N, C-alpha and C positions, 0 to 999 in steps of 0.2 A: 136476523136471528143471531143470538149470542147465547152464552151460558145461562142467562137470566130469563130471557123471554123471546118469543117469536113475534115479530111486528110486521104488519102489512098495511098498505094504504088502499082504500077503496073509494069509488065515486058512486053516489046514488043517482037515480034517474033524474033528479032535479039539478044535478051538477055539484052538489055539496060533497066536499072531500072529508074523509074520516080516516083516523088511525085506529087500527084494531090490534090490541096487544093480548097475547095469550102467554101468561107467565108459566115458566116451568115450575109448577106449584111447589115442588119439594125445595126449590132454591129461593124463589122470590115472591110467592103469593102474598105472604104477610108483609113483605117489604113494600110491595105495590100498594097495599091497603094503607100502610103507614104514611106513604107519600101523598095521599089524597088531601090531607090537611095542608101540607106545604103548597100543593098546586092550587088549592082554593084560595089561600092567602095571597099567593103571588098573582093569581088571576085578578083578584080584587085590587091589588096594588097597581097592576097594569091599567085596569079600568079607570083608576083615579090618577093616572099619569105619575105614579110614584116610581115606576121602573120603566125603562125604554123598550122592553120586549114582552111578548106574550108567552104563554105556556099552553100546552095542550089541555083543553077543558074537558072534564069527564062528562059525557053525554049519556052514558048508560053502561050497564054491566049485566052479564048473564052467567048463570051457573051452567057448566057443561058436564056431560057424562064423565064420571070419574072424580067429581068433586072440585075440579078447577073452576076458575072464573075467567071470562073474556071481558076486557075493558074496551070501550069505544070512546074515543076523544074526537072533538072537532079538530080538523087540521088547520093550524093557524096560517098556513101559506108559506111562501118562499121555497127555497131549495137548499140542500146541503152545499156548503161552499166547496168549490173545487180548488185544487192546488193553484190553478190559473187565477181564480178569484182572489186568493190570498196574496198572490205575487203582483197582480196588475191593478187591483182596486185600491187606491190610496186612502179611501174612507173606511174600508172594512176593518183594519186593525184597530183604529180608534173606536169604532162602534163596538167591537168585541170587548175592548177594555172597559168602556162605559157600562156594557151589559153585565160583565163580571163584577165590577165595583158596585153597581146597583143591587145585584143579587145579594151581596154580602151585607149591605146596609139597609135593605128594604124594610126589615122589621123595626129597626130603630126609627127610621123616618116615619113609618106608619104610626108608631106610638106617639111621636112628637106631634103629629097632625090631629090625633084624636083627643088629646088632653092638653091643657095649658101648662107649659113647662116654664118656670121662672128663668129669665135670661142667665142668671148666675149658675143655675144648675145645668142649663144647656151648654154654657161655656166649659164647665167642668167635664161634661160628657165629651165634648169635642177634643179637649186636651187629653182625656183618657184614651180616646180612639187613636190619637197620634202616638201614644206611648206603647210601642209594640210589646214591651215586657209584660204589660197588663193583660194581654189577650192570648195567653197560652192555655186556654181551656175552651170547651165547646161553647160557641157563642152565636152561630148564625146558620141559616139553612145552607147546606152544601149540596151541590149537584152530585158530586161523587164520581163522575165518570164522563167529563166533557170530552167529546171527540167531534171531529168535523161533522159526522152524521147526526150529532145532537143539535146542530145549529141550522136555523133556517134564515137565509139571507135574501134580500131583494134590494137592488139598486144601491149597493154599498152600505147597507145597514143590516144589523141583526134584527130580525122581526120576531123571532121566537126561539126558545130553547126547549128542546124535548129530551127524551131519553132519561127520564127521572127514576129509573128502576133502582139506582144506588143512592138516591137522595137520603140525607139524614141531617140532623143538627150536629154541627161539628165546628172545628176551628178553621176559619177560612185561610189562615196562614199555612 
C-alpha cells in the first residue's frame, strides 16, 4: 500500500498466483487505466523476446461500490530483491541494467521488427540514439517509480517488473 494504490497477492485453489490492485481512485484510477496500453505492448514485447522481463498481465477488472475499480493481474513470479540479493548475487546488477535498457528501447526495436527499415536509416537512428543532446524530450515508456518492491527476481535475473502506477511516456534520461 502506498499513496497511489493498495496491492495484495492471492493464490487461487488451483495454485495460480494473482496481484490485486485497488487504486485510491482520486489519485490514480485514471493513471492505472492509462498504463494498460503500455503493459499490453510490453507484454507482447516479452512474448516475442524483445525484452528480457515480463510485466503483470491484466486478467480482469471489476467496479466496486463507490465507483472505484479493482484490477487483477497474473503474478509473473519471482520475489522482490532483498539487500542481500543485491550485495551477494553477481549476476543481478547486470540483469537489472539489461532490463532497464530494454525498457527504454523496447518500442524502437518493436518498430524495427515490424517493418523493413533501410540500413542507411537504421544507421542514422543508431547514431541519433547515441547523441544524448537529441533526446531531451518525451521519448519512451517510463516506469516512473522503480523500487526494490517493483522487481521480481529469480536465480540472479530480473524476471518481471511491476508497480506501474506511475508509468508514463517520458524522457528516459
